[in-house]
C-alpha positions as CSV (number, residue, x, y, z in Angstrom):
1,M,0.2,-0.1,0.3
2,K,2.9,2.2,0.6
3,Q,4.2,1.6,-2.4
4,L,1.6,2.2,-4.4
5,R,0.9,6.0,-2.2
6,L,4.5,6.8,-3.0
7,T,4.2,6.0,-7.0
8,L,0.8,8.5,-7.3
9,L,2.3,10.8,-5.3
10,F,5.6,10.2,-8.2
11,L,3.5,10.0,-10.8
12,I,1.6,13.9,-10.2
13,L,5.4,14.7,-9.3
14,N,7.0,13.4,-12.6
15,F,4.1,14.3,-14.6
16,G,3.8,18.3,-13.3
17,G,7.8,18.2,-14.1
18,L,6.1,17.6,-17.7
19,A,4.1,20.5,-17.4
20,L,6.8,22.5,-16.1
21,G,9.2,21.9,-18.6
22,N,6.5,22.3,-21.6
23,W,5.1,25.5,-20.0
24,F,8.9,26.7,-20.4
25,M,9.3,25.6,-23.6
26,G,5.9,27.3,-24.8
27,N,6.0,27.4,-28.8
28,A,9.6,27.8,-29.0
29,I,9.2,24.0,-31.0
30,L,7.0,26.2,-33.4
31,E,9.5,29.0,-34.3
32,E,11.8,29.7,-36.9
33,W,14.8,28.8,-34.1
34,Y,14.1,25.4,-33.8
35,T,12.5,24.7,-37.7
36,N,15.5,26.5,-39.2
37,L,18.0,24.3,-36.8
38,N,20.2,21.5,-38.5
39,K,18.5,18.4,-36.7
40,A,20.0,15.0,-36.7
41,P,18.8,12.2,-40.0
42,W,17.5,10.3,-36.7
43,T,15.1,13.0,-34.7
44,P,12.1,11.4,-33.8
45,P,8.9,12.7,-35.5
46,G,6.9,14.9,-32.6
47,W,4.1,12.3,-31.9
48,I,6.7,10.4,-30.5
49,F,8.0,12.7,-27.9
50,G,4.5,12.2,-26.0
51,F,5.0,9.0,-25.7
52,A,8.0,9.0,-25.1
53,W,7.7,11.2,-22.2
54,T,4.6,8.9,-20.5
55,T,5.7,5.6,-20.6
56,I,9.1,6.9,-19.1
57,M,7.4,8.9,-16.0
58,I,5.0,5.6,-16.0
59,C,8.5,3.8,-15.5
60,F,10.0,5.8,-13.6
61,S,7.5,6.9,-10.9
62,I,6.6,3.1,-10.3
63,F,10.6,2.7,-9.7
64,L,10.9,5.9,-7.2
65,G,7.5,4.2,-5.8
66,R,9.4,0.6,-4.6
67,L,12.5,2.9,-3.9
68,F,11.0,5.1,-1.8
69,T,9.9,2.3,0.3
70,I,12.6,0.1,0.8
71,N,14.6,1.9,4.1
72,I,17.2,3.6,3.1
73,K,18.6,7.1,3.6
74,T,15.6,8.6,2.3
75,K,17.1,12.6,3.4
76,F,19.7,11.3,-0.1
77,L,16.8,10.1,-2.0
78,I,14.9,13.3,-2.2
79,Y,18.2,15.4,-2.9
80,A,18.6,13.1,-5.7
81,F,14.5,12.8,-6.7
82,F,15.0,17.1,-6.4
83,I,17.7,17.4,-8.7
84,E,16.8,15.2,-11.7
85,F,13.4,17.0,-11.3
86,I,15.4,20.6,-11.6
87,L,17.5,18.2,-14.7
88,N,14.8,17.6,-16.3
89,S,12.4,20.2,-16.3
90,S,15.4,23.2,-16.8
91,W,16.6,21.7,-20.3
92,N,13.3,22.8,-21.8
93,F,13.9,26.3,-20.8
94,I,18.0,26.7,-21.6
95,F,17.2,25.0,-25.1
96,F,14.1,26.5,-27.0
97,N,13.8,29.8,-24.2
98,Q,17.5,30.4,-24.2
99,Q,18.6,28.5,-27.0
100,N,21.9,27.3,-25.2
101,I,22.4,24.3,-26.8
102,F,25.9,24.2,-25.4
103,S,24.3,24.7,-21.7
104,A,21.8,22.3,-22.5
105,L,24.2,19.7,-23.3
106,I,25.6,19.7,-19.9
107,V,22.2,19.6,-18.1
108,I,21.5,16.8,-20.3
109,I,24.7,15.2,-19.7
110,L,24.1,15.7,-15.7
111,L,20.9,13.9,-16.4
112,T,22.2,11.2,-17.9
113,S,24.5,11.0,-15.3
114,L,21.9,10.9,-12.6
115,L,20.0,8.5,-13.9
116,F,23.1,5.9,-14.6
117,F,23.9,6.2,-11.0
118,Y,20.1,6.3,-9.9
119,F,20.8,2.0,-12.2
120,L,24.3,1.6,-10.8
121,K,23.7,2.3,-7.3
122,L,20.6,2.9,-5.9
123,S,18.6,0.2,-7.6
124,K,20.6,-2.9,-6.0
125,K,18.2,-3.3,-3.6
126,V,14.9,-3.1,-6.0
127,G,15.5,-6.4,-7.8
128,Q,13.9,-6.1,-11.4
129,Y,12.2,-2.6,-10.6
130,K,15.8,-1.0,-11.9
131,F,14.9,-2.6,-15.2
132,L,12.4,0.3,-15.1
133,L,14.5,2.9,-15.5
134,I,15.5,1.9,-19.2
135,P,13.4,3.7,-21.1
136,Y,14.3,6.8,-19.3
137,I,18.1,6.0,-19.9
138,L,17.4,4.9,-23.7
139,W,15.1,8.5,-24.4
140,L,18.3,10.4,-22.5
141,S,21.0,8.4,-24.5
142,I,19.0,9.8,-27.8
143,A,18.2,13.3,-26.6
144,T,21.7,13.9,-25.7
145,S,23.1,12.7,-29.4
146,L,20.3,14.6,-31.0
147,N,21.8,17.6,-28.3
148,L,25.1,17.1,-29.4
149,Y,24.5,17.3,-32.8
150,I,22.8,20.9,-33.1
151,L,25.3,22.0,-30.9
152,I,28.0,20.5,-33.8
153,H,26.2,21.4,-37.3
154,N,24.9,24.9,-36.4
């Protein structure tokens, strides 16, 4: 029951973070700056982003619900989650609003590193739940490559 309550809490927080990131982005994805960028040939179509982030946040919320159910350094986990939340939410603002491709790349590399930390270090006690991080890690790896491509080719 505790895990279910925590999973629901993280669903609210994570989807709230997505909404915040979307709000930071505004209509920038339709604006001239973004549409004129030289994007990577493997850039997915727009509809994939919504599907991917929905899947990622559901999986990540279940993982966090399990992780926070286990009695391990809760204060540390709260800080790690807060950092993930800030990095994930701020990337849209830095990339789209500030049009700062290099800083956005640093943010996404930090975020990806944090997810690898979750997977390699924090997930030992959650067993198979750690595999719920795979969609997030894969997506961040793709997003990092897209961000890097834009940095190099623009």
